[in-house]
Each structure stands twice: as structure tokens, then as C-alpha cells.
C-alpha positions in Angstrom: 18.7 16.2 -10.8 21.7 14.3 -12.0 24.6 16.6 -11.7 27.9 15.6 -13.5 30.3 16.9 -10.8 28.5 16.3 -7.5 29.8 13.4 -5.4 28.9 12.0 -2.1 30.7 10.2 0.7 30.1 6.6 -0.4 30.5 4.7 2.8 28.5 7.1 5.1 25.7 7.7 2.6 25.2 4.1 1.6 25.4 3.0 5.2 22.9 5.6 6.3 20.3 4.9 3.7 20.7 1.2 3.8 20.3 1.3 7.5 17.2 3.5 7.1 15.7 1.2 4.6 16.5 -1.8 6.8 14.8 -0.1 9.8 11.8 0.6 7.6 11.6 -3.0 6.6 11.9 -4.1 10.2 9.2 -1.7 11.3 6.9 -3.1 8.6 7.3 -6.6 9.9 10.8 -7.6 9.0 12.0 -9.8 6.1 9.5 -12.4 4.8 10.2 -16.0 5.6 12.3 -17.6 2.9 10.4 -20.1 0.7 11.4 -23.6 -0.3 13.3 -22.6 -3.4 14.9 -19.4 -1.9 17.7 -21.1 0.1 20.0 -23.8 -1.3 20.8 -26.8 0.8 24.3 -26.9 -0.7 23.7 -29.6 -3.3 25.0 -28.9 -6.8 22.5 -31.2 -8.4 19.6 -29.8 -10.3 16.3 -29.8 -8.5 13.5 -31.6 -10.5 10.7 -29.2 -11.1 7.6 -31.5 -11.6 5.0 -29.1 -10.3 1.3 -28.3 -10.7 0.3 -25.4 -13.0 -1.5 -22.7 -11.1 -3.7 -19.9 -12.5 -5.5 -17.0 -10.9 -9.3 -16.9 -11.1 -10.0 -14.2 -13.7 -13.1 -13.2 -11.7 -11.5 -13.2 -8.3 -7.7 -13.0 -8.5 -7.2 -14.1 -4.9 -8.5 -17.5 -5.8 -5.9 -19.9 -7.0 -6.9 -22.5 -9.5 -5.0 -25.7 -10.3 -5.0 -26.5 -14.0 -5.8 -30.0 -15.1 -6.4 -31.4 -18.6 -10.0 -32.1 -17.7 -10.9 -28.5 -17.2 -13.8 -27.3 -19.4 -12.0 -24.0 -20.0 -8.2 -24.3 -20.1 -6.4 -21.3 -18.6 -2.8 -20.2 -19.1 -0.6 -20.8 -16.1 0.6 -17.9 -14.0 4.3 -17.7 -13.3 3.5 -15.5 -10.2 1.6 -18.4 -8.7 3.3 -21.4 -10.2 6.8 -20.3 -9.6 6.0 -18.1 -6.6 4.7 -21.1 -4.7 8.4 -22.0 -3.9 10.3 -18.8 -4.8 9.8 -15.3 -3.4 8.3 -13.7 -6.5 8.1 -10.2 -5.0 11.8 -10.2 -4.0 12.9 -11.4 -7.5 10.7 -8.8 -9.1 12.9 -6.1 -7.5 15.9 -7.2 -9.5 17.8 -5.2 -12.2 15.8 -6.6 -15.1 12.5 -5.4 -13.5 13.1 -2.3 -11.4 13.9 0.3 -14.1 10.8 2.4 -13.2 11.5 2.4 -9.5 12.8 6.0 -8.7 14.6 4.7 -5.6 16.9 2.5 -7.6 20.3 4.1 -8.6 20.6 4.1 -12.4 24.3 3.2 -12.3 26.4 3.6 -15.4 24.5 4.6 -18.6 23.5 1.5 -20.5 21.8 0.6 -23.8 18.5 2.5 -24.0 15.3 1.5 -25.6 15.1 3.3 -29.0 11.9 4.7 -30.5 12.6 4.6 -34.2 10.1 5.5 -37.0 11.3 6.1 -40.5 8.0 7.7 -41.7 8.5 10.6 -39.2 12.3 10.7 -39.4 12.7 9.9 -35.6 15.0 7.9 -33.4 14.9 8.7 -29.7 16.8 7.0 -26.8 14.2 6.2 -24.1 14.7 4.8 -20.6 13.0 4.8 -17.2 16.4 5.1 -15.7 17.9 8.5 -15.2 20.7 8.1 -17.8 21.9 11.5 -19.2 20.9 12.0 -22.8 17.9 9.6 -22.7 14.3 10.6 -22.3 11.7 9.3 -19.9 8.8 7.5 -21.8 6.3 10.1 -20.5 8.4 12.8 -22.1 7.8 11.4 -25.6 4.1 10.7 -24.9 4.4 7.0 -24.0 2.3 5.6 -21.2 3.4 2.4 -19.4 0.9 0.4 -21.5 2.3 1.9 -24.8 5.8 1.3 -23.6 5.2 -2.4 -23.1 3.5 -2.6 -26.5 6.7 -1.2 -28.1 9.4 -3.0 -26.2 7.7 -5.8 -24.2 8.9 -8.2 -26.9 12.4 -8.2 -25.4 11.5 -7.8 -21.8 11.2 -10.6 -19.2 7.9 -9.1 -17.9 7.3 -7.9 -14.4 8.0 -4.3 -13.3 5.8 -1.8 -15.1 4.5 -4.5 -17.3 2.8 -6.1 -14.3 1.4 -3.0 -12.6 -2.2 -1.9 -12.9 -2.5 0.7 -15.6 -4.0 4.1 -14.8 -4.4 5.3 -18.4 -8.2 5.3 -19.0 -7.8 4.0 -22.6 -5.8 1.0 -21.3 -7.8 -0.1 -18.3 -10.2 -2.2 -20.3 -7.4 -3.4 -22.6 -5.5 -4.7 -19.6 -8.5 -6.7 -18.5 -8.7 -8.3 -21.9 -5.0 -9.0 -22.3 -4.0 -9.6 -18.6 -0.8 -8.5 -17.1 2.7 -9.4 -18.3 4.0 -11.2 -15.3 7.7 -11.8 -14.6 8.5 -14.7 -16.8 11.1 -16.8 -15.0 11.4 -19.1 -18.0 12.7 -16.4 -20.3 16.1 -16.7 -18.5 16.0 -20.1 -16.7 14.4 -22.5 -19.1 16.9 -25.1 -20.4 14.3 -26.8 -22.6 15.6 -26.5 -26.1 12.0 -26.3 -27.4 11.2 -23.3 -25.3 10.6 -20.5 -27.9 11.6 -17.0 -26.9 10.5 -15.7 -30.3 7.0 -17.1 -29.7 6.9 -15.3 -26.3 7.8 -12.1 -28.2 5.1 -12.8 -30.7 2.5 -13.3 -27.9 3.5 -10.0 -26.4 3.0 -8.2 -29.8 -0.5 -9.7 -30.0 -1.2 -8.4 -26.5 -1.6 -11.9 -25.2 0.1 -10.9 -21.9 -1.8 -13.4 -19.8 -0.9 -16.2 -22.2 2.7 -15.2 -23.2 4.7 -17.4 -20.8 2.4 -20.4 -21.6 2.6 -19.9 -25.4 6.4 -20.1 -25.3 6.5 -23.5 -23.6 7.0 -26.7 -25.6 4.0 -28.5 -23.8 1.5 -25.8 -24.8 0.4 -23.6 -27.7 -1.6 -20.4 -27.8 -3.7 -19.2 -30.7 -5.7 -16.0 -31.2 -4.9 -12.5 -30.4 -6.1 -10.2 -27.6 -5.4 -7.2 -29.7 -8.2 -8.1 -32.0 -10.7 -8.4 -29.2 -13.1 -5.6 -28.3 -12.7 -3.8 -24.9 -15.9 -5.6 -23.7 -14.5 -9.1 -24.3 -14.5 -11.3 -21.2 -12.6 -14.6 -21.5 -14.8 -16.1 -18.8 -18.2 -15.4 -20.2 -19.6 -18.6 -21.8 -21.4 -16.8 -24.6 -18.2 -15.1 -25.7 -16.1 -18.2 -25.4 -18.5 -20.1 -27.7 -19.3 -17.2 -30.0 -18.4 -18.6 -33.6 -17.3 -15.1 -34.7 -14.8 -14.8 -31.9 -13.5 -18.4 -31.8 -10.9 -17.9 -34.6 -9.5 -14.8 -33.0 -9.8 -15.1 -29.2 -6.7 -16.2 -27.3 -7.0 -19.9 -26.6 -4.5 -22.3 -24.9 -4.0 -25.9 -25.7 -1.9 -28.3 -23.7 -0.2 -31.3 -25.2 -1.5 -34.7 -24.4 1.7 -35.7 -22.6 2.1 -32.4 -20.8 0.6 -33.6 -17.5 1.8 -36.7 -15.6 -0.3 -39.0 -13.5 -0.4 -36.4 -10.7 -1.5 -33.7 -13.1 1.9 -32.1 -12.7 4.2 -30.6 -15.5 7.9 -30.9 -15.7 10.0 -27.8 -16.2 13.7 -28.0 -17.0 14.9 -25.0 -15.1 18.5 -24.9 -13.8 19.6 -22.3 -11.3 22.1 -20.8 -13.7 20.5 -19.2 -16.8 21.9 -20.8 -20.0 23.8 -18.4 -22.2 21.4 -19.1 -25.1 18.6 -17.4 -23.1 20.7 -14.2 -22.6 21.4 -14.0 -26.4 17.7 -13.3 -27.3 17.9 -9.9 -25.6 21.7 -9.3 -25.7 22.9 -10.1 -29.2 24.9 -7.8 -31.5 25.7 -8.0 -35.2 27.9 -5.9 -37.4 26.3 -4.8 -40.7 28.9 -2.6 -42.1 30.5 -4.6 -44.9 29.1 -7.9 -46.0 25.7 -7.6 -44.6 24.8 -9.7 -41.5 28.1 -11.6 -41.4 27.9 -13.0 -37.9 29.5 -16.3 -39.2 32.7 -14.3 -40.0 33.0 -12.9 -36.4 35.0 -14.6 -33.7 33.3 -15.5 -30.4 34.2 -13.7 -27.2 37.4 -15.1 -25.8 35.7 -15.9 -22.5 33.0 -18.0 -24.2 35.6 -19.7 -26.3 37.4 -20.7 -23.0 34.2 -22.4 -21.9 32.7 -19.7 -19.6 29.1 -18.6 -19.7 27.3 -15.3 -19.1 26.5 -16.0 -15.4 30.1 -16.7 -14.5 30.6 -12.9 -14.5 27.1 -11.5 -14.4 26.1 -13.2 -11.2 23.1 -12.6 -9.0 21.4 -14.1 -6.0 17.7 -14.4 -5.0 17.4 -10.6 -5.2 18.4 -10.8 -8.9 20.7 -7.7 -8.6 22.7 -8.7 -11.7 26.3 -7.7 -11.8 27.0 -5.5 -14.8 30.8 -5.7 -14.4 32.0 -2.2 -14.7 34.6 -0.4 -12.5 32.9 1.6 -9.7 29.7 -0.6 -9.7 30.3 -1.2 -6.0 29.1 2.4 -5.4 25.6 1.5 -6.4 25.4 -2.2 -5.8 25.4 -4.3 -2.6 26.2 -7.6 -4.4 29.4 -8.9 -2.6 31.0 -10.1 -5.8 30.8 -6.7 -7.7 34.4 -5.7 -7.0 35.9 -9.0 -8.1 33.7 -9.3 -11.2 35.3 -6.4 -13.1 38.1 -7.0 -15.6 40.7 -5.9 -13.0 39.0 -7.7 -10.2 39.0 -11.0 -12.0 42.4 -10.9 -13.6 44.4 -8.8 -11.1 42.4 -9.3 -7.9 41.5 -6.7 -5.2 42.9 -5.8 -1.8 42.0 -8.7 0.3 43.5 -11.0 3.0 43.3 -13.9 0.5 44.7 -13.9 -3.0 41.9 -13.2 -5.6 43.8 -12.7 -8.9 43.1 -15.3 -11.6 39.5 -16.1 -10.8 38.1 -18.9 -12.9 41.5 -19.5 -14.4 41.9 -16.0 -15.7 45.5 -15.2 -16.8 47.2 -12.6 -14.7 48.7 -10.1 -17.1 52.1 -8.5 -16.6 51.7 -5.7 -19.3 55.5 -5.4 -19.7 56.7 -2.1 -21.1 53.3 -0.3 -20.9 53.6 3.0 -19.0 51.3 3.1 -15.9 49.4 6.1 -17.2 47.6 3.8 -19.7 45.9 2.1 -16.7 44.9 5.5 -15.3 43.4 6.8 -18.5 42.0 3.7 -20.3 39.6 1.0 -19.4 40.6 -2.6 -20.0 38.0 -2.8 -22.8 39.7 0.1 -24.7 42.4 -2.3 -25.8 40.7 -5.7 -25.5 37.1 -5.3 -26.7 35.2 -4.8 -29.9 36.4 -4.7 -33.4 39.9 -3.5 -34.2 39.7 0.3 -34.8 39.4 1.3 -38.4 39.5 4.7 -40.2 35.7 4.9 -40.0 33.2 3.5 -37.5 31.0 0.5 -38.1 27.2 0.1 -38.1 25.7 -2.4 -35.8 22.3 -3.9 -34.8 21.2 -5.2 -31.4 18.4 -7.5 -30.2 16.6 -4.8 -28.2 16.9 -2.1 -30.8 16.1 -4.2 -33.9 14.0 -7.0 -32.5 16.6 -9.6 -33.5 15.4 -13.2 -33.1 11.7 -12.4 -33.8 9.7 -13.9 -36.6 9.6 -11.9 -39.9 12.0 -9.2 -38.6 13.4 -6.7 -41.0 16.9 -8.0 -41.8 18.0 -5.0 -43.9 21.4 -3.6 -42.8 20.0 -0.1 -43.2 16.8 -0.4 -41.0 16.5 2.1 -38.2 17.8 2.7 -35.6 21.3 3.3 -36.7 23.9 2.4 -34.1 27.5 3.5 -34.6 30.5 1.8 -33.0 33.2 1.6 -31.7 33.5 5.1 -30.4 36.4 5.6 -28.0 35.0 8.1 -25.6 35.4 9.2 -22.0 32.9 7.3 -19.7 30.1 9.3 -18.2 29.4 9.5 -14.4 27.8 6.7 -12.5 24.3 7.6 -11.4 23.9 6.9 -7.7 21.7 7.9 -4.8 18.7 6.8 -2.8 15.3 8.0 -1.8 14.6 9.9 -5.0 17.8 12.0 -4.7 20.3 11.3 -7.5 23.9 12.1 -7.6 26.7 11.6 -10.2 29.8 9.8 -9.1 32.8 10.0 -11.5 35.7 8.0 -10.0 37.8 8.1 -13.2 36.7 9.4 -16.6 38.5 6.6 -18.4 38.3 6.2 -22.1 36.6 3.1 -23.3 34.7 1.7 -26.4 31.1 2.9 -26.8 28.1 2.5 -29.0 26.4 5.6 -30.2 23.1 6.9 -31.7 22.4 10.3 -33.0 19.0 11.4 -31.7 16.5 12.7 -34.3 13.2 14.1 -33.2 10.6 16.8 -33.6 10.4 18.8 -30.4 9.5 22.0 -28.7 11.5 24.7 -26.8 10.2 25.9 -23.5 12.4 28.1 -21.2 15.4 27.0 -23.1 14.8 23.3 -22.7 14.3 21.1 -25.8 11.9 18.1 -25.3 10.4 15.7 -27.8 6.9 16.3 -29.1 4.3 13.6 -28.4 4.6 11.1 -31.2 0.8 11.1 -32.0 1.1 14.8 -32.9 4.2 14.2 -35.0 2.6 11.3 -36.8 -0.6 13.3 -37.6 1.4 16.4 -38.9 4.8 15.3 -40.1 3.5 12.1 -41.6 1.7 14.1 -44.2 4.8 16.1 -45.1 7.1 13.1 -45.6 5.7 11.6 -48.8 5.8 7.9 -49.5 8.4 8.3 -52.3 10.9 9.7 -49.8 10.7 6.6 -47.6 13.4 3.9 -48.1 12.2 0.4 -48.8 14.9 -0.9 -46.5 13.4 0.8 -43.4 16.2 3.4 -43.3 16.0 7.2 -43.2 13.7 9.0 -45.6 15.6 11.4 -47.9 14.8 14.8 -46.4 15.7 18.2 -47.6 15.8 21.5 -45.7 12.6 22.4 -47.5 10.9 19.3 -46.0 12.0 20.4 -42.5 10.7 23.9 -43.2 7.3 22.7 -44.3 7.1 20.3 -41.3 8.0 23.0 -38.7 5.5 25.4 -40.3 2.8 22.8 -40.1 3.7 21.9 -36.5 3.7 25.6 -35.5 -0.1 25.7 -36.4 -0.8 22.8 -34.0 1.2 23.7 -30.9 1.8 26.8 -28.7 5.5 26.3 -28.1 8.2 26.9 -30.7 8.8 23.7 -32.8 12.3 22.5 -33.5 13.9 19.5 -35.3 16.9 17.8 -33.9 19.1 15.6 -36.1 22.8 14.9 -36.9 24.0 16.8 -33.8 22.2 20.0 -35.0 19.0 21.9 -34.1 16.8 23.4 -36.8 14.3 26.1 -36.0 12.8 29.3 -37.4 14.7 32.5 -36.6 13.2 35.9 -35.8 12.6 36.6 -39.5 10.8 33.3 -40.0 13.7 31.6 -41.9 15.1 28.2 -41.1 18.2 28.4 -39.1 20.6 25.7 -37.8 22.4 25.7 -34.5 25.4 23.3 -34.9 26.4 20.9 -32.1 23.4 21.9 -29.9 23.4 20.3 -26.4 20.0 18.8 -27.0 21.3 17.1 -30.2 24.3 15.4 -28.6 24.6 11.7 -29.3 23.8 9.2 -26.7 26.7 6.8 -25.9 26.8 3.7 -23.8 29.9 1.5 -23.1 30.2 -2.1 -24.3 32.6 -4.9 -23.3 31.9 -7.8 -25.7 33.3 -9.3 -27.8 36.6 -9.5 -25.9 39.7 -10.2 -28.1 42.6 -12.4 -26.9 45.7 -10.6 -25.6 47.6 -11.3 -28.8 45.0 -9.1 -30.6 44.9 -6.2 -28.2 45.8 -2.7 -29.1 49.5 -1.9 -28.8 50.6 -5.5 -29.2 52.5 -4.6 -32.4 53.8 -1.2 -31.5 52.9 2.1 -29.8 51.8 3.4 -33.2 48.6 1.2 -33.0 47.2 4.3 -31.1 50.0 6.9 -31.2 50.1 7.8 -34.9 49.1 11.0 -36.6 46.2 9.2 -38.3 45.5 6.4 -35.7 41.8 5.6 -35.6 41.8 5.5 -31.8 42.2 9.3 -31.7 41.6 10.5 -35.3 39.1 8.0 -36.7 35.9 9.3 -38.3 32.7 8.9 -36.3 29.8 8.8 -38.8 27.2 11.5 -38.2 23.8 9.8 -38.8 21.0 12.0 -40.2 18.0 11.8 -42.5 18.9 15.1 -44.1 20.7 14.8 -47.5 23.2 17.5 -46.6 24.4 15.7 -43.5 24.4 12.1 -44.7 28.1 11.9 -45.5 29.4 14.1 -42.7 31.6 12.8 -39.8 33.3 14.0 -36.7 36.7 13.1 -35.2 36.9 10.4 -32.5 39.0 12.7 -30.2 36.0 15.1 -29.7 34.6 12.4 -27.4 37.7 12.0 -25.3 38.2 15.3 -23.4 41.7 15.6 -24.9 43.2 18.5 -27.0 43.4 17.4 -30.6 46.6 19.4 -31.1 48.2 17.8 -28.0 47.3 14.3 -29.2 48.5 15.0 -32.7 51.8 16.5 -31.5 52.4 13.6 -29.1 51.7 11.1 -31.9 54.0 13.1 -34.3 56.8 12.7 -31.8 56.8 8.9 -32.5 58.0 9.7 -36.0 61.4 10.7 -34.6 61.5 8.1 -31.8 63.4 5.5 -33.9 66.0 8.2 -34.7 66.1 9.2 -31.1 66.7 5.6 -30.1 69.7 5.4 -32.6 71.1 8.7 -31.2 70.7 7.6 -27.6 72.2 4.2 -28.3 75.1 5.7 -30.3 75.7 8.3 -27.5 75.7 5.5 -24.9 78.2 3.6 -27.0 80.5 6.6 -27.3 80.2 7.4 -23.6 80.9 3.7 -22.7 84.0 3.7 -25.0 85.3 6.9 -23.4 84.7 5.6 -19.9 86.5 2.3 -20.9 89.5 4.2 -22.3 89.9 6.4 -19.3 89.3 3.5 -17.0 92.1 1.6 -18.7 94.4 4.6 -18.4 93.5 4.9 -14.7 94.3 1.3 -14.2 97.7 1.7 -15.9 98.5 4.6 -13.5 97.6 2.5 -10.5 99.7 -0.3 -11.8 102.8 2.0 -12.2 102.3 3.4 -8.8 102.2 0.0 -7.2 105.3 -1.1 -9.2 107.2 2.0 -8.0 106.4 1.3 -4.4 107.6 -2.3 -4.8 
């Protein structure tokens, strides 16, 4: 279990377990020999990737086939074989973007979850394979690995659970038809401007897993859809390939006439450093609060404006252990650059025999006049990141939550899920541990900017624990209660009343053995002992899920406190007393809000009284300066009189 206050001795524990894992690897035969592309020879030039396309024989996967334009049946190339011929595919596949389902990997600081959102059943649930407090494992909401990939594979680079052999009986045949979603190296490393990440996402939605990487390339196209094929479809059976009824729908790959050179090789433009444009497909954010999707009115992150790129900070080696860049990440990561890749590590440096401050030309700040307690209680991003705090929070959309960048995506500002930001909250513990034992390390609960979603789901109570109900059950029962006229054409929340919740819970009670509940807006709704609908406000199971963010970073001249202390220390300053919107499908909760300070582990009365003191501080300065002037005048007067006495004494002696 992840316990919020339990810590462990970092050095001894990590050393012990790393040594244990290293011994196990050695006993199993040691590290595999590095391949041609695993180790750089030191040249900064870009290696030319003119290579053959390789595919696995669908009938015997151990057989490797070389694809040529003369083949009678053109197959999609396999990244596992094509790229893995020179790069250690298995080692790369253990990186941060692929290892979420590995129970031996420390979850680290809570990050953005996947969000299951369905307006027709009034649901939005944070889901993650990582043990992040407040999120649910996919199995807890009734999602198999196969279903999880169907929902979210559109914004995943493949690999991990998407590549494993499924055990769900209903999905075994489907995986044979669609193939496995291999780790797609090109999603990050392709510098080809015609490489189409949106097309890759479209192929995934159509269950064309075997064809997805090929379909996104500029030298090939893929038509058809595996999702339309029967479970008995076999892409290698001649009678099925030539069946006129299947030809318009079966997945088919076509390579361009100029794709292959005279050696039947294909050129890939793949630099070692992933271009920032590839990161944006999964890591974009847009504010939709005021003038719709007004990204053109937003300033770029100050680091990008200075000419930096994503991989300057978020570095990784062959192991692809991506640096996330938060303070304390060195507890759960062995990347040697973790400590110097945080805000402080880059701008201020770390304890080292050589000076490290000012990496990549970063300015070294002096912070004149700022009391040291600010650096003990606040993250750097609290003052420098995100939009300037306003009386009410903003609404935002992200690539992963709202499928940004895909074809025909719903662009409505109100479409689910609803993400609220910026919320200045105390950071949660860092999940750490090895060998299926998780701990929580909380070096400093500093306040920083967060994004937030309010969970809304139909669940059950068993032994005091609230868990979401399987979505199939909810769709079958609650879907009938929420009438079509209650649904919003924008894809936002349906307009529910307490009567709707009562009817839905009553219908669910007939279908399940446990007690049904509904969680939304921070509250829990259930039937009391008399059979009446009751509400338990601020129930632990209904707490919002928060995750920190760092971008976009504002320049120093736009940081909090640059004008005066009252940027934060005022009796109505948004940093402490701003309104955090409470998101809910219930009419009675739609306009409700809570105070920012509730997320900061600070007494509201203390914060208000301290801020109120700033009202009198200008007067205090006048009084202090006036008093100092009077004291100085008195001292001067008596000093002159003393000087006169000394002068007379000296004259008398003469």
C-alpha cells in the first residue's frame, strides 16, 4: 500500500535493491551485448537510416520476412524487427513511456492520468496503471488491457501492455486479427514533416495495430479497418484476401513507388533527439475559459522562446528513463542528470566539485528581498508557471484527455472531461519502492500549481471502501435513466437533478448486491437507512485528483511578487483565496466553488490575518522611518554636545 507518511532510507534501500536486481540479471546471463545503434561513436552527425523493412511471418512469428515491392502480399513493417535490428528493442521497451503496468517500477510523483469520460452516464474517472493516489487501476473500472488500448492507444507510443499477449477470452481472436501495437519509435523520433501522428491515432482507433506505424509514414498508406473484420478473419488466407466482400474493408498496405531504393531499402529521417513537434501530439494544453480555443493569444514557454527544445530538459539514454524534472526525482530514478535537470538544479546548480549553475545559458537568479521561507514553502513553478492567478480558476483541455490533434475531434470548450487549473496546492508524496513494495516519500510538501479534475462515477461500497462500478453495468442501467434531452450537444455534462440520481441508484440496486453510490462534485450520494437520498459532503472517495504542471513558464519579469508582496499577500489574493470551480453534472452543484487555501495545508484564518497585516505595513514603514529619523536627530544633537564638552576639556588643559 502507498502510505502518505512512511519513508525509507534512500541510499541503503536503493543500493540494496539495485544490487539485488543487478545480481539477478548477472545470474540470468548478464547484460545483453549492445547493438550497432545502442552506443554512439561520439560523432554529432546524424546517422543515415537507409534500411530494409522487416516483418514477422503472421503464420510463424519467429520467421523474419524482408519486404520488397515485388511481394504478392504487401505486409506492414514491424518496428520491433526493423528498428530492433540495430537497437535493443527490449531495453527501450522498459522506458517510462512503456512501463506503466510494471508493478516493480516506482510510480514517482503523481502525473496526468488517463480520464474515462462519458457524458451519457455522467462519468469522468482518473485511471492509471501507476499507483498514484486518487486514481483507479483500469481493472477497478472494468477495463481489460485490450479495452484500455482501445480507449487510449490513440495517444500512446505502443509497447508495454499494448504489445503483450491478451488473456481476455473475448480479445484473443481480436488480437490475432489486429496484431499487436508495437513500440512505435517513429512517434517520437521521426523528423519527416510528412509523418502523420494523427493518422497513427486513426489506425489505432480502427484496431489496425499491426499496420499503425506503417500507415503514419509518408511512403505508405493503409486502408481498411480491422475492427470491421470478423474474429475468423485471417490476413494470410488467399480466399479471404481476394474475397470481394472483404476487399473494401480489410486492412491493406500500399507502398509508394519511390519508397524503395535500388537495394530495396527505405530511408527514415530519425535523429537521436526527438523533435519537439513530436512531443506536442501527446503533451499539448489549451485554455478554453474565455474566448474559446485561443491558443494564438497565448505566449510560448520562455524556454522554447529562447531556442531550447523538450529534450534539453527531459533527457533519456538508451533505457528511455525520461527525466520528468521535479524536485526529489532522484529518489526514484537512476538517470545521472536528474538532480541537475530540475528548476533549481539548472539555474542554481547542485553540490558538486565543479560549478553547475547556469546550465544551457540559464540565468542565475538572485531573488533580492525575498525571504528565504518562500523557497522552503513554494516550488519554483508556483511563481513562474502557468497563467497569472485570477479570482476564479480556468478550464483547460489536454491532448491525452481530449484527443487533441486527431481527425474530427470535438472542439467544443465544454466537452468532457473538465480540467480545472491553476490550483495552488501542496504537492503529494512521491511514490517510491521496489519489488512490489511501495512507499511514499515526502521530502517537502511545497505548494505548486496543479491541474485538477473532480471525479464523477457510479460505484459501490464494500467494507467502507468506495470503488467504481463496471462501466458496462452503468451503461446498461444508468444510460436508460439519463434521457437524450438531458444530454448537452457540446459533449458536456448532462443536466441531472437529485431525482435522476435517486432513480439511477434505485435501478442499480436491483442489479447488484452491494450498496450503490454516486460520487460527484466532491460529495457522495447514497440511500440512508430510511431509503431516502442522502449526501455526504467532502467524502474522501470524492476528493479531486490533482497533478502538478510546469509549463508554460513565464519570464522573470512576469513572476508572482515582481510588483509587490500583495500579489499573493492580500486579503483577496487569488493565490490563497481564489475560487476553485467545483465541477459536477448536478444542477444544484454547477455554480459551486471552494477556496484555494483548502488545498494548501494552511489555516485560512492565519493566511487572512497575515495578509491583513500588509494593509498597515506602509504606515509601519512611515512610523519606523520617522522614528529612525528622530533617534538619529537626538543622537546627532547629543553627539555634538559631547563633542563640545571634549573640546572645552582639551582647551582647559592647554
